[in-house]
MIPA-29758 format. One record per residue (C-alpha): residue number from 1; chain; x, y, z. Coordinates in steps of 0.25 Angstrom, whole numbers. Each point is the difference from the previous one (the first is absolute). Example, Ala and Ser with C-alpha at 12.3 -4.5 7.8 and 13.67 -1.06 7.14 Angstrom:
BEGIN
ATOM,n,chain,east,north,up
ATOM,1,A,49,-18,31
ATOM,2,A,6,14,-2
This chain:
BEGIN
ATOM,n,chain,east,north,up
ATOM,1,A,81,-52,114
ATOM,2,A,-13,-3,3
ATOM,3,A,-4,12,3
ATOM,4,A,2,5,-15
ATOM,5,A,-10,-11,-4
ATOM,6,A,-8,2,11
ATOM,7,A,-2,17,-4
ATOM,8,A,-11,4,-3
ATOM,9,A,0,3,-18
ATOM,10,A,-4,18,-1
ATOM,11,A,-12,3,-6
ATOM,12,A,3,9,-14
ATOM,13,A,-2,13,2
ATOM,14,A,-8,8,-11
ATOM,15,A,13,5,-4
ATOM,16,A,5,-12,-2
ATOM,17,A,-16,-6,-9
ATOM,18,A,1,14,-8
ATOM,19,A,15,-7,-5
ATOM,20,A,-7,-11,-2
ATOM,21,A,-9,5,-8
ATOM,22,A,8,9,-8
ATOM,23,A,11,-12,-3
ATOM,24,A,-12,-9,-6
ATOM,25,A,-4,12,-8
ATOM,26,A,13,3,-5
ATOM,27,A,3,-15,-2
ATOM,28,A,-14,-1,-10
ATOM,29,A,6,15,-8
ATOM,30,A,15,-8,-3
ATOM,31,A,-5,-13,-2
ATOM,32,A,-1,5,-17
ATOM,33,A,13,6,2
ATOM,34,A,-4,13,-2
ATOM,35,A,-2,7,14
ATOM,36,A,-6,16,-6
ATOM,37,A,-2,12,8
ATOM,38,A,-13,-1,-2
ATOM,39,A,1,-12,7
ATOM,40,A,7,8,12
ATOM,41,A,-13,8,-1
ATOM,42,A,-10,-9,0
ATOM,43,A,7,-9,12
ATOM,44,A,2,16,9
ATOM,45,A,-12,3,-4
ATOM,46,A,-5,-14,6
ATOM,47,A,7,0,14
ATOM,48,A,-3,14,2
ATOM,49,A,-17,-3,-3
ATOM,50,A,1,-14,11
ATOM,51,A,8,8,9
ATOM,52,A,0,12,0
ATOM,53,A,15,5,0
ATOM,54,A,5,11,-4
ATOM,55,A,8,1,-14
ATOM,56,A,12,-4,6
ATOM,57,A,-4,-10,9
ATOM,58,A,-3,-6,-12
ATOM,59,A,13,5,-8
ATOM,60,A,7,-8,11
ATOM,61,A,-9,-11,3
ATOM,62,A,3,-4,-17
ATOM,63,A,14,2,3
ATOM,64,A,0,-9,9
ATOM,65,A,-10,-11,-7
ATOM,66,A,8,2,-14
ATOM,67,A,13,-5,9
ATOM,68,A,-10,-11,7
ATOM,69,A,-6,-3,-13
ATOM,70,A,14,-2,-7
ATOM,71,A,6,-8,11
ATOM,72,A,-10,-10,3
ATOM,73,A,-3,-12,-10
ATOM,74,A,-14,-4,5
ATOM,75,A,-14,8,0
ATOM,76,A,-3,-9,13
ATOM,77,A,8,8,7
ATOM,78,A,-9,14,-6
ATOM,79,A,-12,-5,5
ATOM,80,A,-1,-6,16
ATOM,81,A,-3,14,4
ATOM,82,A,-12,1,-11
ATOM,83,A,-6,-12,2
ATOM,84,A,-4,3,13
ATOM,85,A,-7,10,-4
ATOM,86,A,-16,2,-3
ATOM,87,A,-5,-4,-14
ATOM,88,A,-2,11,-5
ATOM,89,A,14,5,2
ATOM,90,A,5,-12,-6
ATOM,91,A,-8,5,-11
ATOM,92,A,3,14,-2
ATOM,93,A,13,-6,0
ATOM,94,A,-2,-9,-13
ATOM,95,A,-6,12,-6
ATOM,96,A,13,7,2
ATOM,97,A,7,-12,-7
ATOM,98,A,-10,0,-10
ATOM,99,A,1,14,0
ATOM,100,A,17,0,-4
ATOM,101,A,-1,-10,-9
ATOM,102,A,-7,7,-9
ATOM,103,A,4,11,0
ATOM,104,A,8,-4,-12
ATOM,105,A,-14,-5,-7
ATOM,106,A,6,-14,1
ATOM,107,A,0,-10,9
ATOM,108,A,9,-12,-5
ATOM,109,A,1,-15,8
ATOM,110,A,11,2,9
ATOM,111,A,-7,16,4
ATOM,112,A,-16,-11,2
ATOM,113,A,9,-11,6
ATOM,114,A,3,8,12
ATOM,115,A,-13,7,1
ATOM,116,A,-4,-16,1
ATOM,117,A,10,-2,11
ATOM,118,A,-3,12,6
ATOM,119,A,-14,-4,1
ATOM,120,A,1,-11,6
ATOM,121,A,11,4,12
ATOM,122,A,-13,10,2
ATOM,123,A,-10,-7,0
ATOM,124,A,-7,6,-12
ATOM,125,A,-7,-9,-10
ATOM,126,A,0,-2,-15
ATOM,127,A,-13,7,-1
ATOM,128,A,3,10,9
ATOM,129,A,13,3,-8
ATOM,130,A,-6,0,-14
ATOM,131,A,-11,8,4
ATOM,132,A,9,14,6
ATOM,133,A,8,-4,-14
ATOM,134,A,-12,2,-8
ATOM,135,A,-2,11,5
ATOM,136,A,13,6,-1
ATOM,137,A,5,-3,-16
ATOM,138,A,-16,8,-1
ATOM,139,A,6,13,7
ATOM,140,A,11,-2,-12
ATOM,141,A,-9,1,-10
């Protein structure tokens, strides 16, 4: 019993981190109850760009992430590994979230609340998030 208690936790594999990132992006896409094919394509492109993975690997990661997101009830699980990343990477995640949220040209109260919560969990300032939001809104016009 003591062996279990003192057993060293395994560090997460890069693949697990990719699944957590994808699950967070899927959660953002689903929060408005409209999980569209265009959002799935955005998530796939993001995974390929962020992690230099193949399309097949991205598809498989998304499939696993969709199930993980469905089974989870907390976004903390999705952000725990991301927050260990450099600031530039965490800001990129917030940018991806804003892009997904604005994919339908509207950010509702649930989506903006999600962004605020994720920013807090990833130690991203409201100022940085606001600047990213304005940048993404500008691209939509």
